[in-house]
C-alpha positions in Angstrom: 33.6 141.5 10.1 36.4 140.1 12.0 38.5 143.2 12.5 41.5 141.3 14.0 42.0 139.4 10.8 40.2 141.8 8.4 37.8 139.3 6.9 34.0 139.4 6.3 32.4 136.6 8.2 28.9 136.7 6.8 26.4 138.6 4.6 22.6 138.7 4.8 20.1 140.0 2.3 16.7 141.2 3.5 13.9 143.6 2.4 14.7 147.3 2.8 11.8 147.8 5.1 13.1 145.3 7.7 15.2 146.6 10.5 18.7 145.0 10.9 18.1 144.8 14.6 15.3 142.3 13.8 17.6 139.9 12.1 21.0 140.3 13.8 20.5 137.4 16.3 19.5 134.9 13.6 22.6 136.0 11.6 24.9 135.4 14.6 23.4 131.9 15.2 24.4 131.0 11.7 28.0 132.2 12.0 30.7 129.4 11.7 32.8 131.0 14.4 31.5 132.1 17.8 32.4 135.5 19.3 32.8 136.6 22.9 32.6 140.3 22.2 31.1 142.4 19.5 30.9 146.1 18.7 27.5 147.2 17.3 26.1 150.3 15.6 23.9 152.4 17.9 20.8 151.1 16.0 21.2 147.8 17.7 21.0 149.4 21.2 17.6 147.9 22.0 16.7 145.5 24.8 15.9 142.5 22.6 19.3 142.6 21.0 21.1 143.0 24.3 19.1 140.0 25.8 19.7 137.9 22.7 23.4 138.5 22.9 23.4 137.7 26.5 21.7 134.3 25.7 24.3 133.7 23.0 27.1 134.4 25.5 28.3 137.5 23.6 29.2 140.8 25.3 27.8 143.6 23.0 29.1 147.1 22.9 27.0 149.8 21.2 27.7 153.5 20.4 26.3 156.0 22.9 23.2 157.6 21.4 22.4 161.1 22.4 18.8 162.3 21.9 
């Protein structure tokens, strides 16, 4: 979602037993507009997602997870 303009920029459908963190990078590659910064849910706070965002040139921010 583009919060500045209040529009949904894309939707994906996938099996319920597949983690969103496994498909987020493919979703971003298919977006018509490219982002420089992105806020993500804490569930995306894994190394593969951070590295993928880095390769795409996107600065990702995730919620702090306390265990």
